[in-house]
ZATOR-354461 format. One record per residue: residue number from 0; residue in one letter; y, z, x of N, C-alpha, C in turn. Coordinates in Angstrom, 1 decimal. Layout:
BEGIN
+-----+------+--------+--------+--------+--------+--------+--------+--------+--------+--------+
! pos ! code !     nv !     nw !     nu !    cav !    caw !    cau !     cv !     cw !     cu !
+-----+------+--------+--------+--------+--------+--------+--------+--------+--------+--------+
! NUM !    A !      Y !      Z !      X !      Y !      Z !      X !      Y !      Z !      X !
...
+-----+------+--------+--------+--------+--------+--------+--------+--------+--------+--------+
//
This chain:
BEGIN
+-----+------+--------+--------+--------+--------+--------+--------+--------+--------+--------+
! pos ! code !     nv !     nw !     nu !    cav !    caw !    cau !     cv !     cw !     cu !
+-----+------+--------+--------+--------+--------+--------+--------+--------+--------+--------+
!   0 !    M !  -27.2 !  -10.4 !   55.9 !  -28.1 !   -9.3 !   56.3 !  -27.4 !   -8.0 !   55.8 !
!   1 !    K !  -28.2 !   -7.1 !   55.3 !  -27.6 !   -5.8 !   54.9 !  -28.3 !   -4.7 !   55.6 !
!   2 !    A !  -27.5 !   -3.7 !   55.9 !  -28.0 !   -2.5 !   56.6 !  -28.6 !   -1.6 !   55.5 !
!   3 !    R !  -29.8 !   -1.0 !   55.8 !  -30.4 !    0.0 !   54.9 !  -31.5 !    0.8 !   55.6 !
!   4 !    R !  -31.8 !    1.9 !   55.1 !  -32.9 !    2.7 !   55.6 !  -34.2 !    2.2 !   55.1 !
!   5 !    H !  -35.1 !    2.0 !   56.0 !  -36.5 !    1.5 !   55.7 !  -37.5 !    2.6 !   56.0 !
!   6 !    R !  -38.5 !    2.7 !   55.2 !  -39.4 !    3.8 !   55.3 !  -40.1 !    4.0 !   56.6 !
!   7 !    G !  -40.4 !    3.0 !   57.4 !  -41.2 !    3.3 !   58.6 !  -40.5 !    3.0 !   59.9 !
!   8 !    V !  -39.4 !    2.2 !   59.9 !  -38.8 !    1.7 !   61.1 !  -38.3 !    2.9 !   62.0 !
!   9 !    A !  -37.6 !    3.8 !   61.4 !  -37.0 !    4.9 !   62.2 !  -38.0 !    6.0 !   62.5 !
!  10 !    A !  -39.2 !    5.9 !   62.1 !  -40.2 !    7.0 !   62.4 !  -40.4 !    7.2 !   63.9 !
!  11 !    P !  -40.6 !    8.4 !   64.3 !  -40.8 !    8.6 !   65.8 !  -41.9 !    7.8 !   66.4 !
!  12 !    V !  -41.7 !    7.3 !   67.6 !  -42.8 !    6.7 !   68.3 !  -42.8 !    7.3 !   69.7 !
!  13 !    P !  -43.8 !    7.1 !   70.5 !  -43.8 !    7.7 !   71.8 !  -42.6 !    7.4 !   72.6 !
!  14 !    D !  -42.1 !    8.4 !   73.3 !  -40.9 !    8.2 !   74.2 !  -39.6 !    7.8 !   73.4 !
!  15 !    A !  -39.6 !    8.1 !   72.1 !  -38.4 !    7.7 !   71.3 !  -37.3 !    8.7 !   71.6 !
!  16 !    P !  -36.0 !    8.1 !   71.7 !  -34.9 !    9.0 !   71.9 !  -34.7 !    9.9 !   70.7 !
!  17 !    N !  -34.0 !   11.0 !   70.9 !  -33.6 !   11.9 !   69.8 !  -32.1 !   11.6 !   69.6 !
!  18 !    P !  -31.8 !   10.6 !   68.8 !  -30.4 !   10.2 !   68.7 !  -29.6 !   11.1 !   67.8 !
!  19 !    S !  -28.3 !   11.0 !   68.0 !  -27.3 !   11.6 !   67.0 !  -27.2 !   10.5 !   65.9 !
!  20 !    P !  -26.6 !   10.9 !   64.8 !  -26.5 !    9.9 !   63.7 !  -25.7 !    8.7 !   64.1 !
!  21 !    E !  -24.7 !    8.8 !   65.1 !  -24.0 !    7.7 !   65.6 !  -24.8 !    6.7 !   66.4 !
!  22 !    G !  -26.0 !    7.2 !   66.9 !  -26.8 !    6.4 !   67.7 !  -27.9 !    5.7 !   67.0 !
!  23 !    V !  -27.8 !    5.4 !   65.7 !  -28.8 !    4.8 !   64.9 !  -28.2 !    3.6 !   64.2 !
!  24 !    R !  -28.8 !    2.4 !   64.3 !  -28.4 !    1.3 !   63.5 !  -29.6 !    0.7 !   62.9 !
!  25 !    E !  -29.6 !    0.3 !   61.7 !  -30.8 !   -0.3 !   61.0 !  -30.3 !   -1.5 !   60.2 !
!  26 !    W !  -31.2 !   -2.5 !   60.2 !  -30.9 !   -3.8 !   59.5 !  -32.1 !   -4.3 !   58.8 !
!  27 !    E !  -31.8 !   -5.1 !   57.8 !  -32.9 !   -5.8 !   57.0 !  -32.4 !   -7.2 !   57.0 !
!  28 !    M !  -33.4 !   -8.1 !   57.2 !  -33.0 !   -9.6 !   57.2 !  -34.2 !  -10.4 !   56.6 !
!  29 !    A !  -33.9 !  -11.6 !   56.1 !  -35.0 !  -12.5 !   55.7 !  -35.8 !  -12.9 !   56.9 !
!  30 !    R !  -37.1 !  -13.0 !   56.6 !  -38.0 !  -13.5 !   57.7 !  -38.0 !  -15.0 !   57.7 !
!  31 !    D !  -37.0 !  -15.5 !   58.5 !  -36.8 !  -17.0 !   58.6 !  -36.2 !  -17.3 !   60.0 !
!  32 !    D !  -36.0 !  -18.6 !   60.2 !  -35.6 !  -19.0 !   61.6 !  -34.2 !  -18.5 !   62.0 !
!  33 !    R !  -33.4 !  -17.9 !   61.0 !  -32.1 !  -17.4 !   61.4 !  -32.2 !  -15.9 !   61.8 !
!  34 !    A !  -33.3 !  -15.3 !   61.6 !  -33.4 !  -13.8 !   61.9 !  -33.2 !  -13.5 !   63.3 !
!  35 !    P !  -33.7 !  -14.2 !   64.3 !  -33.5 !  -13.7 !   65.7 !  -32.0 !  -13.7 !   66.1 !
!  36 !    R !  -31.3 !  -14.8 !   65.7 !  -29.9 !  -14.8 !   66.0 !  -29.1 !  -13.7 !   65.3 !
!  37 !    A !  -29.4 !  -13.5 !   64.0 !  -28.7 !  -12.5 !   63.2 !  -29.0 !  -11.1 !   63.8 !
!  38 !    A !  -30.2 !  -10.8 !   64.2 !  -30.6 !   -9.6 !   64.8 !  -29.8 !   -9.4 !   66.2 !
!  39 !    R !  -29.7 !  -10.4 !   67.0 !  -29.0 !  -10.3 !   68.3 !  -27.6 !  -10.0 !   68.1 !
!  40 !    V !  -26.9 !  -10.6 !   67.0 !  -25.5 !  -10.3 !   66.8 !  -25.4 !   -8.8 !   66.4 !
!  41 !    C !  -26.2 !   -8.3 !   65.6 !  -26.2 !   -6.9 !   65.2 !  -26.4 !   -5.9 !   66.4 !
!  42 !    V !  -27.4 !   -6.3 !   67.2 !  -27.7 !   -5.4 !   68.3 !  -26.6 !   -5.4 !   69.3 !
!  43 !    Q !  -26.0 !   -6.6 !   69.6 !  -24.9 !   -6.7 !   70.5 !  -23.7 !   -5.8 !   70.0 !
!  44 !    E !  -23.4 !   -5.9 !   68.8 !  -22.3 !   -5.1 !   68.2 !  -22.6 !   -3.6 !   68.4 !
!  45 !    A !  -23.8 !   -3.2 !   68.2 !  -24.2 !   -1.8 !   68.4 !  -24.0 !   -1.4 !   69.9 !
!  46 !    L !  -24.5 !   -2.2 !   70.8 !  -24.5 !   -1.9 !   72.2 !  -23.0 !   -1.8 !   72.7 !
!  47 !    V !  -22.2 !   -2.7 !   72.2 !  -20.8 !   -2.6 !   72.6 !  -20.1 !   -1.4 !   72.1 !
!  48 !    A !  -20.4 !   -1.1 !   70.8 !  -19.8 !    0.1 !   70.2 !  -20.2 !    1.4 !   70.9 !
!  49 !    W !  -21.4 !    1.4 !   71.4 !  -21.9 !    2.6 !   72.2 !  -21.6 !    2.6 !   73.6 !
!  50 !    G !  -20.9 !    1.5 !   74.1 !  -20.5 !    1.4 !   75.5 !  -21.6 !    1.1 !   76.4 !
!  51 !    L !  -22.6 !    0.4 !   75.9 !  -23.8 !    0.1 !   76.7 !  -23.8 !   -1.4 !   77.1 !
!  52 !    T !  -22.7 !   -1.9 !   77.6 !  -22.5 !   -3.3 !   77.9 !  -23.4 !   -3.8 !   79.1 !
!  53 !    G !  -23.7 !   -2.9 !   79.9 !  -24.5 !   -3.2 !   81.1 !  -26.0 !   -3.6 !   80.8 !
!  54 !    V !  -26.5 !   -3.3 !   79.6 !  -27.9 !   -3.6 !   79.3 !  -28.0 !   -4.6 !   78.2 !
!  55 !    V !  -26.8 !   -5.2 !   77.8 !  -26.8 !   -6.2 !   76.7 !  -27.8 !   -7.3 !   76.9 !
!  56 !    D !  -27.8 !   -8.0 !   78.1 !  -28.6 !   -9.2 !   78.3 !  -30.1 !   -8.9 !   78.1 !
!  57 !    E !  -30.6 !   -7.8 !   78.7 !  -32.0 !   -7.6 !   78.6 !  -32.4 !   -7.1 !   77.2 !
!  58 !    V !  -31.5 !   -6.3 !   76.6 !  -31.8 !   -5.8 !   75.2 !  -31.8 !   -7.0 !   74.2 !
!  59 !    L !  -30.9 !   -7.9 !   74.4 !  -30.8 !   -9.1 !   73.5 !  -32.0 !  -10.0 !   73.7 !
!  60 !    L !  -32.5 !  -10.1 !   74.9 !  -33.8 !  -10.9 !   75.1 !  -35.0 !  -10.2 !   74.4 !
!  61 !    L !  -35.0 !   -8.8 !   74.6 !  -36.1 !   -8.1 !   73.9 !  -36.0 !   -8.2 !   72.4 !
!  62 !    C !  -34.8 !   -8.1 !   71.9 !  -34.6 !   -8.3 !   70.4 !  -35.1 !   -9.6 !   70.0 !
!  63 !    S !  -34.7 !  -10.7 !   70.7 !  -35.1 !  -12.0 !   70.4 !  -36.6 !  -12.2 !   70.3 !
!  64 !    E !  -37.3 !  -11.6 !   71.3 !  -38.7 !  -11.7 !   71.4 !  -39.4 !  -11.0 !   70.3 !
!  65 !    L !  -39.0 !   -9.7 !   70.0 !  -39.6 !   -8.9 !   68.9 !  -39.4 !   -9.6 !   67.5 !
!  66 !    V !  -38.1 !  -10.0 !   67.3 !  -37.8 !  -10.6 !   66.0 !  -38.5 !  -11.9 !   65.8 !
!  67 !    T !  -38.5 !  -12.8 !   66.9 !  -39.2 !  -14.0 !   66.8 !  -40.7 !  -13.8 !   66.5 !
!  68 !    N !  -41.3 !  -12.8 !   67.1 !  -42.7 !  -12.5 !   66.9 !  -42.9 !  -12.1 !   65.4 !
!  69 !    A !  -41.9 !  -11.4 !   64.9 !  -42.0 !  -11.0 !   63.4 !  -41.9 !  -12.2 !   62.5 !
!  70 !    V !  -41.0 !  -13.1 !   62.9 !  -40.9 !  -14.4 !   62.1 !  -42.2 !  -15.2 !   62.1 !
!  71 !    V !  -42.7 !  -15.3 !   63.3 !  -43.9 !  -16.2 !   63.4 !  -45.2 !  -15.5 !   62.8 !
!  72 !    H !  -45.3 !  -14.2 !   63.0 !  -46.6 !  -13.6 !   62.7 !  -46.5 !  -12.6 !   61.5 !
!  73 !    G !  -45.3 !  -12.4 !   61.0 !  -45.1 !  -11.4 !   60.0 !  -45.7 !  -11.7 !   58.6 !
!  74 !    A !  -45.8 !  -10.7 !   57.8 !  -46.5 !  -10.9 !   56.5 !  -45.5 !  -10.7 !   55.3 !
!  75 !    A !  -44.4 !  -10.0 !   55.6 !  -43.4 !   -9.7 !   54.5 !  -42.4 !  -10.7 !   54.4 !
!  76 !    E !  -41.7 !  -10.8 !   53.3 !  -40.5 !  -11.7 !   53.2 !  -39.3 !  -11.3 !   54.0 !
!  77 !    R !  -39.3 !  -10.0 !   54.3 !  -38.1 !   -9.4 !   55.0 !  -38.6 !   -8.8 !   56.3 !
!  78 !    I !  -37.7 !   -8.6 !   57.2 !  -37.9 !   -7.9 !   58.5 !  -36.9 !   -6.8 !   58.6 !
!  79 !    W !  -37.4 !   -5.6 !   59.1 !  -36.6 !   -4.5 !   59.2 !  -36.5 !   -4.2 !   60.7 !
!  80 !    A !  -35.3 !   -3.9 !   61.2 !  -35.1 !   -3.6 !   62.6 !  -34.3 !   -2.3 !   62.7 !
!  81 !    C !  -34.6 !   -1.5 !   63.8 !  -33.8 !   -0.3 !   64.0 !  -33.6 !   -0.2 !   65.5 !
!  82 !    L !  -32.4 !    0.2 !   65.9 !  -32.0 !    0.4 !   67.2 !  -31.5 !    1.8 !   67.3 !
!  83 !    T !  -32.0 !    2.7 !   68.2 !  -31.6 !    4.0 !   68.3 !  -31.2 !    4.3 !   69.8 !
!  84 !    Y !  -30.3 !    5.2 !   70.0 !  -29.9 !    5.5 !   71.4 !  -29.7 !    7.0 !   71.5 !
!  85 !    G !  -30.3 !    7.6 !   72.5 !  -30.1 !    9.0 !   72.7 !  -30.8 !    9.4 !   74.0 !
!  86 !    G !  -30.2 !   10.4 !   74.7 !  -30.9 !   10.8 !   75.9 !  -31.1 !    9.8 !   77.0 !
!  87 !    G !  -30.2 !    8.8 !   77.1 !  -30.3 !    7.7 !   78.1 !  -31.4 !    6.7 !   77.8 !
!  88 !    V !  -31.9 !    6.7 !   76.5 !  -33.0 !    5.7 !   76.2 !  -32.6 !    5.0 !   74.9 !
!  89 !    L !  -32.8 !    3.7 !   74.9 !  -32.7 !    2.8 !   73.7 !  -34.1 !    2.6 !   73.2 !
!  90 !    L !  -34.2 !    2.6 !   71.9 !  -35.5 !    2.2 !   71.2 !  -35.2 !    1.1 !   70.2 !
!  91 !    L !  -35.8 !    0.0 !   70.4 !  -35.7 !   -1.1 !   69.4 !  -37.1 !   -1.2 !   68.7 !
!  92 !    A !  -37.1 !   -1.1 !   67.4 !  -38.3 !   -1.2 !   66.6 !  -38.1 !   -2.3 !   65.5 !
!  93 !    V !  -39.1 !   -3.1 !   65.4 !  -39.1 !   -4.2 !   64.4 !  -40.3 !   -4.1 !   63.5 !
!  94 !    D !  -40.1 !   -4.1 !   62.2 !  -41.2 !   -4.0 !   61.2 !  -41.3 !   -5.3 !   60.5 !
!  95 !    D !  -42.5 !   -6.0 !   60.5 !  -42.6 !   -7.3 !   59.8 !  -43.6 !   -7.2 !   58.7 !
!  96 !    G !  -44.2 !   -6.1 !   58.4 !  -45.1 !   -6.0 !   57.2 !  -46.5 !   -6.5 !   57.5 !
!  97 !    S !  -46.8 !   -6.9 !   58.7 !  -48.1 !   -7.4 !   59.1 !  -49.0 !   -6.3 !   59.5 !
!  98 !    P !  -50.3 !   -6.3 !   59.1 !  -51.2 !   -5.3 !   59.5 !  -51.7 !   -5.6 !   61.0 !
!  99 !    G !  -51.5 !   -6.8 !   61.4 !  -51.9 !   -7.2 !   62.8 !  -51.0 !   -6.5 !   63.8 !
! 100 !    R !  -51.6 !   -6.3 !   65.0 !  -50.9 !   -5.7 !   66.1 !  -50.5 !   -6.7 !   67.1 !
! 101 !    A !  -49.2 !   -6.6 !   67.6 !  -48.8 !   -7.5 !   68.7 !  -49.6 !   -7.1 !   70.0 !
! 102 !    Y !  -49.7 !   -8.1 !   70.8 !  -50.4 !   -7.9 !   72.1 !  -50.0 !   -8.9 !   73.1 !
! 103 !    V !  -50.1 !   -8.6 !   74.3 !  -49.8 !   -9.5 !   75.4 !  -50.9 !  -10.5 !   75.6 !
! 104 !    R !  -50.6 !  -11.8 !   75.6 !  -51.7 !  -12.7 !   75.8 !  -51.3 !  -13.6 !   77.0 !
! 105 !    E !  -52.3 !  -14.2 !   77.6 !  -52.0 !  -15.2 !   78.7 !  -51.8 !  -16.5 !   78.1 !
! 106 !    A !  -50.6 !  -17.0 !   78.4 !  -50.2 !  -18.4 !   78.0 !  -50.4 !  -19.3 !   79.2 !
! 107 !    G !  -51.0 !  -20.4 !   79.0 !  -51.2 !  -21.4 !   80.1 !  -49.9 !  -22.0 !   80.5 !
! 108 !    P !  -49.9 !  -22.6 !   81.7 !  -48.6 !  -23.1 !   82.2 !  -48.0 !  -24.2 !   81.3 !
! 109 !    E !  -48.8 !  -24.9 !   80.5 !  -48.4 !  -26.0 !   79.7 !  -48.1 !  -25.5 !   78.2 !
! 110 !    A !  -48.4 !  -24.2 !   78.0 !  -48.2 !  -23.7 !   76.6 !  -46.7 !  -23.6 !   76.3 !
! 111 !    E !  -46.4 !  -23.9 !   75.0 !  -45.0 !  -23.9 !   74.6 !  -44.6 !  -22.5 !   74.0 !
! 112 !    S !  -45.6 !  -21.7 !   73.8 !  -45.3 !  -20.3 !   73.2 !  -46.4 !  -19.4 !   73.7 !
! 113 !    G !  -46.2 !  -18.1 !   73.3 !  -47.2 !  -17.1 !   73.7 !  -46.8 !  -16.2 !   74.8 !
! 114 !    R !  -45.6 !  -16.2 !   75.2 !  -45.1 !  -15.4 !   76.3 !  -44.2 !  -14.2 !   75.9 !
! 115 !    G !  -44.0 !  -14.1 !   74.6 !  -43.0 !  -13.1 !   74.1 !  -43.3 !  -11.7 !   74.4 !
! 116 !    M !  -44.6 !  -11.3 !   74.2 !  -44.9 !   -9.9 !   74.4 !  -45.0 !   -9.6 !   76.0 !
! 117 !    A !  -45.4 !  -10.6 !   76.7 !  -45.4 !  -10.5 !   78.2 !  -43.9 !  -10.2 !   78.7 !
! 118 !    I !  -43.0 !  -10.9 !   78.1 !  -41.6 !  -10.7 !   78.4 !  -41.2 !   -9.3 !   78.0 !
! 119 !    V !  -41.6 !   -8.8 !   76.8 !  -41.3 !   -7.4 !   76.4 !  -41.9 !   -6.4 !   77.4 !
! 120 !    E !  -43.1 !   -6.7 !   77.8 !  -43.8 !   -5.7 !   78.7 !  -43.1 !   -5.7 !   80.0 !
! 121 !    A !  -42.6 !   -6.8 !   80.5 !  -42.0 !   -6.9 !   81.8 !  -40.6 !   -6.3 !   81.8 !
! 122 !    L !  -39.8 !   -6.4 !   80.7 !  -38.4 !   -6.0 !   80.7 !  -38.2 !   -4.6 !   80.2 !
! 123 !    S !  -39.1 !   -4.1 !   79.4 !  -38.9 !   -2.7 !   78.8 !  -39.5 !   -1.6 !   79.6 !
! 124 !    A !  -39.1 !   -0.4 !   79.4 !  -39.6 !    0.8 !   80.0 !  -41.0 !    1.1 !   79.4 !
! 125 !    G !  -41.2 !    0.6 !   78.2 !  -42.5 !    0.8 !   77.5 !  -42.4 !    0.1 !   76.2 !
! 126 !    W !  -43.6 !   -0.2 !   75.6 !  -43.7 !   -0.8 !   74.3 !  -45.0 !   -0.4 !   73.6 !
! 127 !    G !  -45.0 !   -0.6 !   72.3 !  -46.2 !   -0.3 !   71.6 !  -46.1 !   -0.9 !   70.2 !
! 128 !    T !  -47.2 !   -0.7 !   69.4 !  -47.3 !   -1.2 !   68.0 !  -48.2 !   -0.3 !   67.2 !
! 129 !    D !  -47.9 !   -0.2 !   66.0 !  -48.7 !    0.6 !   65.0 !  -49.1 !   -0.3 !   63.9 !
! 130 !    G !  -49.2 !   -1.6 !   64.1 !  -49.5 !   -2.5 !   63.0 !  -48.2 !   -3.2 !   62.6 !
! 131 !    P !  -47.6 !   -2.8 !   61.5 !  -46.4 !   -3.6 !   61.1 !  -45.2 !   -3.4 !   62.0 !
! 132 !    R !  -45.1 !   -2.3 !   62.7 !  -44.0 !   -2.0 !   63.6 !  -44.3 !   -2.2 !   65.0 !
! 133 !    T !  -43.5 !   -3.0 !   65.7 !  -43.6 !   -3.1 !   67.2 !  -42.3 !   -2.6 !   67.8 !
! 134 !    W !  -42.4 !   -1.9 !   68.8 !  -41.2 !   -1.2 !   69.4 !  -41.2 !   -1.4 !   70.9 !
! 135 !    C !  -40.0 !   -1.2 !   71.5 !  -39.9 !   -1.1 !   73.0 !  -38.7 !   -0.2 !   73.3 !
! 136 !    T !  -38.8 !    0.4 !   74.5 !  -37.7 !    1.2 !   75.0 !  -37.1 !    0.7 !   76.2 !
! 137 !    V !  -35.8 !    1.0 !   76.4 !  -35.1 !    0.6 !   77.6 !  -34.4 !    1.8 !   78.1 !
! 138 !    T !  -34.6 !    2.2 !   79.4 !  -33.9 !    3.3 !   80.0 !  -32.5 !    2.8 !   80.4 !
! 139 !    V !  -31.5 !    3.5 !   80.0 !  -30.1 !    3.1 !   80.3 !  -29.6 !    3.9 !   81.4 !
! 140 !    P !  -29.2 !    3.3 !   82.5 !  -28.6 !    4.0 !   83.7 !  -27.3 !    4.7 !   83.3 !
! 141 !    E !  -27.0 !    5.7 !   84.0 !  -25.7 !    6.4 !   83.8 !  -24.6 !    5.4 !   83.8 !
! 142 !    G !  -23.6 !    5.7 !   82.9 !  -22.5 !    4.8 !   82.8 !  -22.7 !    3.6 !   81.9 !
! 143 !    G !  -23.8 !    3.6 !   81.2 !  -24.1 !    2.5 !   80.2 !  -24.7 !    1.3 !   80.9 !
! 144 !    G !  -25.2 !    1.4 !   82.1 !  -25.8 !    0.3 !   82.8 !  -24.9 !   -0.7 !   83.4 !
! 145 !    E !  -23.6 !   -0.4 !   83.5 !  -22.6 !   -1.3 !   84.1 !  -23.0 !   -1.6 !   85.5 !
! 146 !    R !  -22.9 !   -2.8 !   85.9 !  -23.2 !   -3.3 !   87.3 !  -22.0 !   -3.4 !   88.1 !
+-----+------+--------+--------+--------+--------+--------+--------+--------+--------+--------+
//
């Protein structure tokens, strides 16, 4: 996986933090079954570097859900992800090249999939989509969310 700037991932979205250059990490990865794990590793490294270890678990789950959604429903060969931090807010955005918009759907009790965006909605402070890019925000408590 290589880090690089991608045209749309870092564009402002509602409630986006205004990060310093140190509070921005961007990645590009193949759209395949290895992408969710690769993205989690990168996100965890960024959160630890920023001293945000108290929110690691929920942000890694959000990352898994957004990247898995991109793998399953994306249109491009590559996925781009961006994590920004500023003003006590984390923003995770994933761009999969698909013109379709992510949405929360009702998955039946026997369904083996279909809960990803419901998890994102439940765990994040907010989320949205503009077609190829789906994003979510997490409010970080003072002290980096340490419990």
